[in-house]
VOVOTOR-34591 format. One record per residue (C-alpha): x, y, z; residue number from 1; residue in three letters. Coordinates in nm, 4 decimals. Each point is the difference from the previous one (the first is absolute). Last residue first. Example, Ala and Ser with C-alpha at 12.3 -4.5 7.8 and 13.67 -1.06 7.14 Angstrom:
2
+----------+----------+----------+-----+---------+
|        u |        v |        w | num | residuo |
+----------+----------+----------+-----+---------+
|   1.3670 |  -0.1060 |   0.7140 |   2 |     SER |
|  -0.1370 |  -0.3440 |   0.0660 |   1 |     ALA |
+----------+----------+----------+-----+---------+
END
This chain:
340
+----------+----------+----------+-----+---------+
|        u |        v |        w | num | residuo |
+----------+----------+----------+-----+---------+
|   1.8141 |   1.9696 |  -1.1560 | 340 |     UNK |
|  -0.2914 |   0.1035 |   0.2204 | 339 |     UNK |
|  -0.3254 |  -0.0307 |  -0.1869 | 338 |     UNK |
|  -0.2207 |   0.2739 |  -0.1415 | 337 |     UNK |
|  -0.3010 |   0.1757 |   0.1452 | 336 |     UNK |
|   0.0282 |   0.0816 |   0.3681 | 335 |     UNK |
|  -0.0487 |  -0.2505 |   0.2762 | 334 |     UNK |
|  -0.1749 |  -0.3325 |  -0.0582 | 333 |     UNK |
|  -0.2038 |  -0.0770 |  -0.3086 | 332 |     UNK |
|  -0.2867 |  -0.1862 |   0.1692 | 331 |     UNK |
|  -0.1986 |  -0.2942 |  -0.1391 | 330 |     UNK |
|  -0.3161 |  -0.1453 |   0.1525 | 329 |     UNK |
|  -0.1015 |  -0.3607 |   0.0553 | 328 |     UNK |
|  -0.3188 |  -0.1746 |   0.1099 | 327 |     UNK |
|  -0.1424 |  -0.3418 |   0.0798 | 326 |     UNK |
|  -0.3440 |  -0.0553 |   0.1510 | 325 |     UNK |
|  -0.1717 |  -0.3096 |   0.1387 | 324 |     UNK |
|  -0.2199 |   0.0522 |   0.2090 | 323 |     UNK |
|   0.3036 |  -0.0267 |   0.2202 | 322 |     UNK |
|   0.2658 |   0.2493 |  -0.0986 | 321 |     UNK |
|   0.3057 |   0.0036 |  -0.2218 | 320 |     UNK |
|   0.2525 |   0.2777 |  -0.0420 | 319 |     UNK |
|   0.2723 |   0.1416 |  -0.2233 | 318 |     UNK |
|   0.1914 |   0.3301 |   0.0121 | 317 |     UNK |
|   0.2403 |   0.0431 |  -0.2912 | 316 |     UNK |
|   0.2988 |   0.2347 |   0.0099 | 315 |     UNK |
|   0.1811 |   0.1186 |  -0.3117 | 314 |     UNK |
|   0.3147 |   0.1803 |   0.1073 | 313 |     UNK |
|   0.0845 |   0.3478 |  -0.1267 | 312 |     UNK |
|   0.1166 |   0.1333 |   0.3340 | 311 |     UNK |
|   0.1079 |  -0.2769 |   0.2329 | 310 |     UNK |
|  -0.1525 |  -0.3046 |   0.1670 | 309 |     UNK |
|   0.1734 |  -0.2541 |   0.2240 | 308 |     UNK |
|   0.1554 |   0.2760 |   0.2095 | 307 |     UNK |
|  -0.0951 |  -0.1564 |   0.3336 | 306 |     UNK |
|  -0.2348 |   0.2824 |   0.0997 | 305 |     UNK |
|  -0.1762 |   0.0057 |  -0.3384 | 304 |     UNK |
|  -0.0372 |  -0.3767 |  -0.0052 | 303 |     UNK |
|  -0.1419 |  -0.0070 |   0.3524 | 302 |     UNK |
|  -0.2468 |   0.2752 |  -0.0884 | 301 |     UNK |
|  -0.1118 |  -0.1780 |  -0.3185 | 300 |     UNK |
|  -0.0379 |  -0.3324 |   0.1820 | 299 |     UNK |
|  -0.2137 |   0.1601 |   0.2694 | 298 |     UNK |
|  -0.2072 |   0.1765 |  -0.2672 | 297 |     UNK |
|  -0.0565 |  -0.3293 |  -0.1832 | 296 |     UNK |
|  -0.0757 |  -0.1940 |   0.3175 | 295 |     UNK |
|  -0.2666 |   0.2419 |   0.1313 | 294 |     UNK |
|  -0.2735 |  -0.1789 |  -0.1942 | 293 |     UNK |
|   0.0148 |  -0.2876 |   0.2457 | 292 |     UNK |
|   0.2707 |   0.0176 |   0.2632 | 291 |     UNK |
|   0.1370 |  -0.3381 |  -0.1083 | 290 |     UNK |
|   0.2968 |  -0.1079 |   0.2058 | 289 |     UNK |
|   0.2208 |   0.2796 |   0.1272 | 288 |     UNK |
|   0.3414 |  -0.1528 |   0.0744 | 287 |     UNK |
|  -0.0249 |  -0.2414 |  -0.2962 | 286 |     UNK |
|  -0.0913 |   0.2842 |  -0.2378 | 285 |     UNK |
|   0.2073 |  -0.1203 |  -0.2936 | 284 |     UNK |
|   0.1428 |   0.3125 |  -0.1567 | 283 |     UNK |
|   0.0303 |   0.0306 |  -0.3779 | 282 |     UNK |
|   0.2648 |   0.0583 |  -0.2646 | 281 |     UNK |
|   0.2816 |  -0.1414 |   0.2143 | 280 |     UNK |
|  -0.1569 |  -0.3471 |  -0.0210 | 279 |     UNK |
|   0.0508 |  -0.0103 |  -0.3766 | 278 |     UNK |
|  -0.2555 |   0.0821 |  -0.2681 | 277 |     UNK |
|  -0.0682 |  -0.1751 |  -0.3315 | 276 |     UNK |
|  -0.3774 |   0.0437 |   0.0279 | 275 |     UNK |
|  -0.0579 |  -0.3754 |   0.0264 | 274 |     UNK |
|   0.2732 |  -0.0254 |   0.2627 | 273 |     UNK |
|  -0.1393 |   0.2785 |   0.2152 | 272 |     UNK |
|  -0.3492 |  -0.1522 |  -0.0104 | 271 |     UNK |
|   0.1359 |  -0.3454 |   0.0877 | 270 |     UNK |
|   0.2104 |   0.1325 |   0.2883 | 269 |     UNK |
|  -0.3049 |   0.1610 |   0.1608 | 268 |     UNK |
|  -0.2066 |  -0.3159 |  -0.0529 | 267 |     UNK |
|   0.2724 |  -0.2173 |   0.1577 | 266 |     UNK |
|   0.0355 |   0.2337 |   0.2992 | 265 |     UNK |
|  -0.3664 |   0.0013 |   0.0968 | 264 |     UNK |
|  -0.1642 |   0.3380 |  -0.0400 | 263 |     UNK |
|   0.0854 |   0.3565 |   0.1014 | 262 |     UNK |
|  -0.1242 |   0.2599 |  -0.2467 | 261 |     UNK |
|   0.2213 |   0.1175 |  -0.2838 | 260 |     UNK |
|   0.1906 |   0.3203 |  -0.0612 | 259 |     UNK |
|   0.1993 |  -0.1018 |  -0.3105 | 258 |     UNK |
|   0.3107 |   0.2056 |  -0.0808 | 257 |     UNK |
|   0.1976 |   0.0706 |  -0.3175 | 256 |     UNK |
|  -0.2524 |  -0.1249 |  -0.2540 | 255 |     UNK |
|   0.0981 |   0.0852 |  -0.3584 | 254 |     UNK |
|   0.0566 |  -0.3572 |  -0.1193 | 253 |     UNK |
|  -0.3557 |  -0.0959 |   0.0906 | 252 |     UNK |
|  -0.1360 |   0.2520 |  -0.2518 | 251 |     UNK |
|  -0.0624 |   0.3748 |  -0.0357 | 250 |     UNK |
|  -0.2299 |   0.2472 |  -0.1756 | 249 |     UNK |
|  -0.2299 |   0.0687 |   0.2974 | 248 |     UNK |
|  -0.2858 |  -0.2124 |  -0.1385 | 247 |     UNK |
|   0.2541 |  -0.2795 |  -0.0565 | 246 |     UNK |
|   0.1293 |   0.0296 |   0.3571 | 245 |     UNK |
|  -0.3507 |  -0.0171 |   0.1465 | 244 |     UNK |
|  -0.0746 |  -0.3009 |  -0.2241 | 243 |     UNK |
|   0.3215 |  -0.1758 |   0.1021 | 242 |     UNK |
|  -0.0583 |   0.0467 |   0.3727 | 241 |     UNK |
|  -0.3686 |  -0.0902 |  -0.0275 | 240 |     UNK |
|   0.0788 |  -0.3171 |  -0.1982 | 239 |     UNK |
|   0.2831 |  -0.1153 |   0.2253 | 238 |     UNK |
|  -0.2160 |   0.0018 |   0.3105 | 237 |     UNK |
|  -0.2876 |  -0.1457 |  -0.2029 | 236 |     UNK |
|   0.2106 |  -0.2968 |  -0.1109 | 235 |     UNK |
|   0.1134 |  -0.0556 |   0.3590 | 234 |     UNK |
|  -0.3588 |  -0.0072 |   0.1259 | 233 |     UNK |
|  -0.1887 |  -0.1831 |  -0.2732 | 232 |     UNK |
|   0.0339 |  -0.3771 |  -0.0011 | 231 |     UNK |
|   0.1238 |  -0.0164 |   0.3597 | 230 |     UNK |
|  -0.3032 |   0.2041 |   0.1021 | 229 |     UNK |
|  -0.2478 |  -0.2527 |  -0.1400 | 228 |     UNK |
|   0.1585 |  -0.2994 |   0.1733 | 227 |     UNK |
|   0.0526 |   0.1878 |   0.3266 | 226 |     UNK |
|  -0.3565 |   0.1324 |  -0.0014 | 225 |     UNK |
|  -0.1465 |  -0.3440 |  -0.0561 | 224 |     UNK |
|   0.2069 |  -0.1539 |   0.2776 | 223 |     UNK |
|  -0.0705 |   0.2795 |   0.2480 | 222 |     UNK |
|  -0.3736 |   0.0371 |  -0.0666 | 221 |     UNK |
|  -0.1410 |   0.2464 |   0.2562 | 220 |     UNK |
|   0.3264 |   0.1513 |   0.1191 | 219 |     UNK |
|  -0.0253 |   0.1790 |   0.3332 | 218 |     UNK |
|   0.0670 |   0.3397 |   0.1515 | 217 |     UNK |
|  -0.1084 |   0.0400 |   0.3603 | 216 |     UNK |
|  -0.3440 |   0.0708 |   0.1494 | 215 |     UNK |
|  -0.0708 |  -0.3729 |   0.0326 | 214 |     UNK |
|   0.1933 |  -0.0266 |   0.3258 | 213 |     UNK |
|  -0.2461 |  -0.2444 |   0.1565 | 212 |     UNK |
|  -0.0894 |   0.2267 |   0.2940 | 211 |     UNK |
|  -0.0257 |   0.3017 |  -0.2280 | 210 |     UNK |
|  -0.2313 |  -0.1808 |  -0.2400 | 209 |     UNK |
|  -0.2091 |  -0.1259 |   0.2908 | 208 |     UNK |
|  -0.0348 |   0.3527 |   0.1390 | 207 |     UNK |
|  -0.1437 |   0.1072 |  -0.3372 | 206 |     UNK |
|   0.1247 |   0.1993 |  -0.2985 | 205 |     UNK |
|  -0.2510 |   0.0361 |  -0.2810 | 204 |     UNK |
|   0.0330 |  -0.2838 |  -0.2535 | 203 |     UNK |
|  -0.1225 |   0.1049 |  -0.3435 | 202 |     UNK |
|  -0.0013 |   0.3712 |   0.0877 | 201 |     UNK |
|   0.3646 |  -0.0012 |   0.1021 | 200 |     UNK |
|   0.1697 |  -0.1010 |   0.3255 | 199 |     UNK |
|   0.0701 |  -0.3619 |  -0.0893 | 198 |     UNK |
|   0.1921 |  -0.1874 |  -0.2708 | 197 |     UNK |
|   0.3124 |   0.2193 |   0.0013 | 196 |     UNK |
|   0.1147 |  -0.0489 |  -0.3567 | 195 |     UNK |
|   0.2217 |  -0.1888 |  -0.2430 | 194 |     UNK |
|  -0.1618 |  -0.2024 |  -0.2791 | 193 |     UNK |
|  -0.3016 |   0.2226 |  -0.0606 | 192 |     UNK |
|   0.1333 |   0.2184 |  -0.2822 | 191 |     UNK |
|   0.2349 |  -0.2613 |  -0.1475 | 190 |     UNK |
|  -0.1949 |  -0.0496 |  -0.3253 | 189 |     UNK |
|  -0.0265 |   0.3795 |  -0.0082 | 188 |     UNK |
|   0.3407 |   0.0440 |  -0.1588 | 187 |     UNK |
|   0.1428 |   0.3526 |   0.0032 | 186 |     UNK |
|   0.2891 |   0.1202 |  -0.2146 | 185 |     UNK |
|   0.1650 |   0.3417 |   0.0292 | 184 |     UNK |
|   0.2538 |   0.1760 |  -0.2229 | 183 |     UNK |
|   0.1439 |   0.3428 |   0.0721 | 182 |     UNK |
|   0.1908 |   0.2663 |  -0.1920 | 181 |     UNK |
|   0.2540 |   0.2693 |   0.0897 | 180 |     UNK |
|   0.0426 |   0.1761 |   0.3333 | 179 |     UNK |
|   0.2982 |   0.2326 |  -0.0297 | 178 |     UNK |
|   0.2470 |  -0.0009 |   0.2877 | 177 |     UNK |
|   0.1018 |   0.3608 |  -0.0626 | 176 |     UNK |
|  -0.1377 |   0.2785 |  -0.2201 | 175 |     UNK |
|  -0.3096 |   0.0837 |   0.2031 | 174 |     UNK |
|  -0.2620 |   0.1385 |  -0.2388 | 173 |     UNK |
|  -0.2819 |  -0.1345 |   0.2244 | 172 |     UNK |
|   0.1066 |  -0.1289 |   0.3396 | 171 |     UNK |
|  -0.0230 |  -0.3367 |   0.1738 | 170 |     UNK |
|   0.0641 |  -0.0531 |   0.3720 | 169 |     UNK |
|   0.0337 |  -0.3553 |   0.1281 | 168 |     UNK |
|  -0.0883 |  -0.1571 |   0.3335 | 167 |     UNK |
|   0.0574 |  -0.3206 |   0.1935 | 166 |     UNK |
|  -0.1150 |  -0.1669 |   0.3205 | 165 |     UNK |
|   0.0898 |  -0.3205 |   0.1771 | 164 |     UNK |
|  -0.1059 |  -0.3490 |   0.1011 | 163 |     UNK |
|   0.0854 |  -0.3596 |  -0.0863 | 162 |     UNK |
|  -0.1442 |  -0.2863 |  -0.2040 | 161 |     UNK |
|   0.2603 |  -0.2759 |  -0.0526 | 160 |     UNK |
|  -0.2285 |  -0.2748 |   0.1345 | 159 |     UNK |
|  -0.2149 |   0.0664 |  -0.3074 | 158 |     UNK |
|   0.1202 |  -0.2990 |  -0.2045 | 157 |     UNK |
|  -0.0845 |  -0.2222 |   0.2987 | 156 |     UNK |
|  -0.3696 |   0.0933 |  -0.0196 | 155 |     UNK |
|  -0.1300 |  -0.3537 |  -0.0530 | 154 |     UNK |
|   0.2327 |  -0.1192 |   0.2774 | 153 |     UNK |
|  -0.2169 |   0.1662 |   0.2621 | 152 |     UNK |
|   0.1977 |  -0.0177 |   0.3270 | 151 |     UNK |
|   0.1636 |   0.3366 |  -0.0695 | 150 |     UNK |
|  -0.3393 |   0.1719 |  -0.0038 | 149 |     UNK |
|   0.0523 |   0.3241 |  -0.1913 | 148 |     UNK |
|  -0.2560 |   0.2829 |   0.0088 | 147 |     UNK |
|   0.2026 |   0.2459 |   0.2106 | 146 |     UNK |
|   0.2799 |  -0.0392 |  -0.2575 | 145 |     UNK |
|  -0.2287 |   0.2195 |  -0.2065 | 144 |     UNK |
|   0.1828 |   0.2973 |   0.1482 | 143 |     UNK |
|   0.0368 |   0.2487 |  -0.2856 | 142 |     UNK |
|   0.0248 |   0.3761 |  -0.0198 | 141 |     UNK |
|  -0.0779 |   0.2754 |  -0.2451 | 140 |     UNK |
|   0.1167 |   0.2952 |  -0.2025 | 139 |     UNK |
|  -0.0135 |   0.1368 |  -0.3552 | 138 |     UNK |
|   0.0406 |   0.3779 |  -0.0090 | 137 |     UNK |
|  -0.0802 |   0.1899 |  -0.3181 | 136 |     UNK |
|   0.1330 |   0.3350 |  -0.1203 | 135 |     UNK |
|  -0.1155 |   0.2009 |  -0.3027 | 134 |     UNK |
|  -0.3684 |  -0.0843 |  -0.0260 | 133 |     UNK |
|  -0.1538 |   0.3161 |  -0.1489 | 132 |     UNK |
|   0.1142 |  -0.1060 |  -0.3468 | 131 |     UNK |
|  -0.2532 |  -0.2876 |  -0.0012 | 130 |     UNK |
|   0.0412 |  -0.2795 |  -0.2568 | 129 |     UNK |
|   0.3753 |  -0.0533 |   0.0290 | 128 |     UNK |
|  -0.0156 |   0.0228 |   0.3776 | 127 |     UNK |
|  -0.2929 |  -0.2421 |   0.0123 | 126 |     UNK |
|   0.1804 |  -0.2528 |  -0.2202 | 125 |     UNK |
|   0.3166 |   0.0230 |   0.2101 | 124 |     UNK |
|  -0.1945 |  -0.0488 |   0.3226 | 123 |     UNK |
|  -0.1934 |  -0.2996 |  -0.1355 | 122 |     UNK |
|   0.3185 |  -0.1673 |  -0.1283 | 121 |     UNK |
|   0.1794 |   0.0627 |   0.3298 | 120 |     UNK |
|  -0.3068 |  -0.1334 |   0.1812 | 119 |     UNK |
|   0.0093 |  -0.3270 |  -0.1987 | 118 |     UNK |
|   0.3687 |  -0.0432 |   0.0836 | 117 |     UNK |
|  -0.0587 |   0.0676 |   0.3679 | 116 |     UNK |
|  -0.3152 |  -0.2156 |   0.0206 | 115 |     UNK |
|   0.1366 |  -0.3273 |  -0.1368 | 114 |     UNK |
|   0.0279 |  -0.1565 |   0.3456 | 113 |     UNK |
|  -0.3763 |   0.0318 |   0.0464 | 112 |     UNK |
|  -0.1495 |   0.1932 |  -0.2908 | 111 |     UNK |
|  -0.1485 |   0.2799 |   0.2078 | 110 |     UNK |
|  -0.0551 |   0.3737 |  -0.0350 | 109 |     UNK |
|  -0.0840 |   0.2700 |   0.2559 | 108 |     UNK |
|  -0.0898 |   0.3633 |  -0.0678 | 107 |     UNK |
|   0.1375 |   0.3468 |   0.0580 | 106 |     UNK |
|  -0.0331 |   0.3738 |  -0.0324 | 105 |     UNK |
|   0.2855 |   0.2408 |   0.0467 | 104 |     UNK |
|   0.0136 |   0.3684 |   0.0990 | 103 |     UNK |
|   0.0172 |  -0.0713 |   0.3747 | 102 |     UNK |
|   0.2888 |  -0.2436 |  -0.0170 | 101 |     UNK |
|   0.0612 |   0.0477 |   0.3724 | 100 |     UNK |
|   0.1643 |  -0.3404 |   0.0289 |  99 |     UNK |
|  -0.2446 |  -0.1385 |   0.2557 |  98 |     UNK |
|  -0.3054 |   0.1378 |  -0.1794 |  97 |     UNK |
|   0.0914 |  -0.1263 |  -0.3457 |  96 |     UNK |
|   0.0956 |  -0.3411 |   0.1408 |  95 |     UNK |
|  -0.3433 |  -0.0242 |   0.1637 |  94 |     UNK |
|  -0.1623 |   0.0880 |  -0.3322 |  93 |     UNK |
|   0.2044 |  -0.2673 |  -0.1775 |  92 |     UNK |
|  -0.1205 |  -0.2609 |   0.2517 |  91 |     UNK |
|  -0.3642 |   0.0056 |  -0.1021 |  90 |     UNK |
|  -0.1719 |  -0.2093 |   0.2695 |  89 |     UNK |
|  -0.2493 |  -0.2844 |  -0.0327 |  88 |     UNK |
|   0.1986 |  -0.2064 |   0.2514 |  87 |     UNK |
|   0.2267 |   0.1685 |   0.2574 |  86 |     UNK |
|   0.3731 |  -0.0025 |   0.0759 |  85 |     UNK |
|   0.0972 |  -0.1991 |  -0.3077 |  84 |     UNK |
|  -0.0565 |  -0.3269 |  -0.1816 |  83 |     UNK |
|  -0.1078 |   0.1406 |  -0.3369 |  82 |     UNK |
|   0.3692 |   0.0264 |  -0.0886 |  81 |     UNK |
|   0.2159 |   0.2918 |  -0.1012 |  80 |     UNK |
|   0.0176 |   0.1963 |  -0.3251 |  79 |     UNK |
|  -0.1822 |   0.3138 |   0.1140 |  78 |     UNK |
|   0.0057 |   0.2569 |  -0.2799 |  77 |     UNK |
|   0.0556 |   0.3603 |   0.1016 |  76 |     UNK |
|  -0.0542 |   0.2809 |  -0.2531 |  75 |     UNK |
|   0.1060 |   0.3627 |  -0.0374 |  74 |     UNK |
|   0.3039 |   0.0083 |   0.2263 |  73 |     UNK |
|   0.1550 |   0.3467 |   0.0312 |  72 |     UNK |
|  -0.1337 |   0.0453 |   0.3555 |  71 |     UNK |
|   0.2112 |  -0.2984 |   0.1078 |  70 |     UNK |
|   0.3141 |   0.2019 |  -0.0903 |  69 |     UNK |
|   0.2461 |  -0.2300 |  -0.1775 |  68 |     UNK |
|   0.3680 |  -0.0076 |   0.0910 |  67 |     UNK |
|   0.0248 |  -0.3384 |  -0.1750 |  66 |     UNK |
|   0.1516 |  -0.1782 |   0.2997 |  65 |     UNK |
|  -0.2239 |   0.1849 |   0.2434 |  64 |     UNK |
|  -0.3167 |  -0.0746 |  -0.1936 |  63 |     UNK |
|   0.1033 |  -0.3637 |  -0.0501 |  62 |     UNK |
|   0.0741 |  -0.0388 |   0.3714 |  61 |     UNK |
|  -0.3370 |   0.1473 |   0.0952 |  60 |     UNK |
|  -0.1653 |  -0.2362 |  -0.2485 |  59 |     UNK |
|   0.1605 |  -0.3021 |   0.1696 |  58 |     UNK |
|  -0.1334 |   0.1156 |   0.3368 |  57 |     UNK |
|  -0.3448 |   0.0508 |  -0.1525 |  56 |     UNK |
|   0.0037 |  -0.3458 |  -0.1590 |  55 |     UNK |
|   0.0930 |  -0.1566 |   0.3334 |  54 |     UNK |
|  -0.2906 |   0.1848 |   0.1627 |  53 |     UNK |
|  -0.2333 |  -0.1341 |  -0.2700 |  52 |     UNK |
|   0.0754 |  -0.3613 |   0.0910 |  51 |     UNK |
|   0.0453 |   0.0237 |   0.3752 |  50 |     UNK |
|   0.3451 |  -0.0359 |   0.1496 |  49 |     UNK |
|  -0.0847 |   0.1215 |   0.3513 |  48 |     UNK |
|   0.0288 |  -0.3328 |   0.1857 |  47 |     UNK |
|   0.2745 |  -0.1363 |  -0.2245 |  46 |     UNK |
|  -0.0629 |  -0.1370 |  -0.3452 |  45 |     UNK |
|   0.2170 |  -0.2792 |  -0.1413 |  44 |     UNK |
|   0.3226 |   0.0414 |  -0.1938 |  43 |     UNK |
|   0.1394 |  -0.3153 |  -0.1640 |  42 |     UNK |
|   0.2946 |  -0.2260 |   0.0689 |  41 |     UNK |
|   0.2353 |  -0.2240 |  -0.1937 |  40 |     UNK |
|  -0.2698 |  -0.1017 |  -0.2468 |  39 |     UNK |
|   0.0786 |  -0.1593 |  -0.3360 |  38 |     UNK |
|  -0.2935 |  -0.2415 |  -0.0139 |  37 |     UNK |
|   0.2295 |  -0.2738 |  -0.1271 |  36 |     UNK |
|   0.3224 |   0.0894 |   0.1814 |  35 |     UNK |
|  -0.0985 |   0.1599 |   0.3295 |  34 |     UNK |
|  -0.3444 |  -0.1469 |   0.0655 |  33 |     UNK |
|   0.0816 |  -0.3396 |  -0.1497 |  32 |     UNK |
|   0.3346 |  -0.0199 |   0.1825 |  31 |     UNK |
|  -0.1777 |   0.0795 |   0.3297 |  30 |     UNK |
|  -0.2060 |  -0.3165 |  -0.0421 |  29 |     UNK |
|  -0.3738 |   0.0761 |   0.0182 |  28 |     UNK |
|  -0.1980 |  -0.0428 |   0.3222 |  27 |     UNK |
|  -0.1952 |   0.3167 |  -0.0915 |  26 |     UNK |
|   0.0501 |   0.1856 |   0.3278 |  25 |     UNK |
|   0.3567 |  -0.1228 |   0.0540 |  24 |     UNK |
|   0.1054 |   0.0582 |  -0.3610 |  23 |     UNK |
|  -0.1484 |   0.3508 |   0.0030 |  22 |     UNK |
|   0.1832 |   0.0685 |   0.3264 |  21 |     UNK |
|   0.3306 |  -0.1236 |  -0.1409 |  20 |     UNK |
|  -0.0450 |   0.2064 |  -0.3145 |  19 |     UNK |
|  -0.0230 |   0.3038 |   0.2231 |  18 |     UNK |
|  -0.3024 |   0.2163 |   0.0720 |  17 |     UNK |
|   0.0892 |   0.3659 |   0.0331 |  16 |     UNK |
|  -0.0961 |   0.3080 |   0.2022 |  15 |     UNK |
|   0.1682 |   0.3215 |  -0.1166 |  14 |     UNK |
|  -0.2747 |   0.0839 |  -0.2474 |  13 |     UNK |
|   0.1146 |   0.1111 |  -0.3478 |  12 |     UNK |
|  -0.1104 |   0.3385 |  -0.1345 |  11 |     UNK |
|   0.0869 |   0.0898 |  -0.3568 |  10 |     UNK |
|   0.0359 |   0.3206 |  -0.1978 |   9 |     UNK |
|   0.0250 |   0.0839 |  -0.3677 |   8 |     UNK |
|   0.1016 |   0.3112 |  -0.1907 |   7 |     UNK |
|  -0.0649 |   0.2230 |  -0.3003 |   6 |     UNK |
|  -0.1127 |  -0.2775 |  -0.2343 |   5 |     UNK |
|  -0.0594 |   0.1465 |  -0.3446 |   4 |     UNK |
|  -0.2899 |   0.0616 |  -0.2377 |   3 |     UNK |
|   0.1063 |   0.1346 |  -0.3376 |   2 |     UNK |
|  -0.1547 |   0.2322 |  -0.2582 |   1 |     UNK |
+----------+----------+----------+-----+---------+
END
C-alpha cells in the first residue's frame, strides 16, 4: 500500500519587506543582508493575512489543483504556528468548517519549522494503521516575523522570517508522488535557547513587557548556542537526509531535488555540496525568506512549476526548527519508474 501526494497549495502575501528595509532597520550593510543572509525580499503579512486564514487559502488552492472534494477528506492536520488568530484554539477545526470538510476530524501539531515533515510522518502512519483514513489534508500558516526586533543582534539569524500559508493533500493507495521514509532528530539541549521570554506561565504578559518589547523572540545564550549549534547543525542536516534515504532504499547519489528551508547562503551551499548536488537541484528561497515549516511545500511547488522535478525523481524535503529539531522525508515523484 502506498501513500501519495495528490496536490499542494501555497498562499504568499503581496506585501514584502526588501533587503534594503531589513538593512535600514537592523543597521546592517546591505551586502550582508543580500549576500550572507541571502535575502532579496520576503513576504510579510498584510492586514487580513492571519495565520490560519493563510492556511485555509492555501488549502483551497490544493483542493482545486487536485480536484478534491472537501467532503472526501477524512482528517485535517494543522501544521501552522501557535501564533495565530486566537490563543488556546484548535485551528484544524476552523479549517474543517471553512472548507466544508464535514466528514473530517482534525487536530493541531507543532514542531516549529520541522512541523510539515513531522506531520507527513504522522499522517502516513495513521493512514497505514487505520483503513478509514483515506485522505488527509495538511494545512497551516506562518507569520512569526511579527516577533522579530531588527535592533536585536542576538536574533540576526531570524531576520529572514516571513509569512505565508501552505497545504498538502495525501491519499491512501494513490500511485503518484509516493511518500517514502522519514528521519527526525531532536536535541533538548537547545530547548530553551530561542524563545519569547514573556507571555507564558513563568512570566505572564504585563504592560511593562509590552512597553519594553519583551514579547518578541530572543536568544538566551547566544554565544553558547552558536558554539553548540555549529558542532551539530550541519551534521544533523546531512544525517537526517541520509537516514531517510537509507530507510527508503536510496543514497545521496539518487537525489534529484532537495526542498530545503531558507538559511544563510553558505549553509545552503554547504549542504548541497556535501550531498553532491548542484544549484539546479534545489531552489534558494531568496525572494521568500524563511516561511517556517511552509518552506518545503513552497520549494516543492516552485520546483514543480519550473520543471525542476519530473516523474521518477527522488525528492527530499529537509527542515530544521528551533528546539532544536532536524527532519527529512523522501518522495518518489510522479509515477513509478524514471524517464529515460
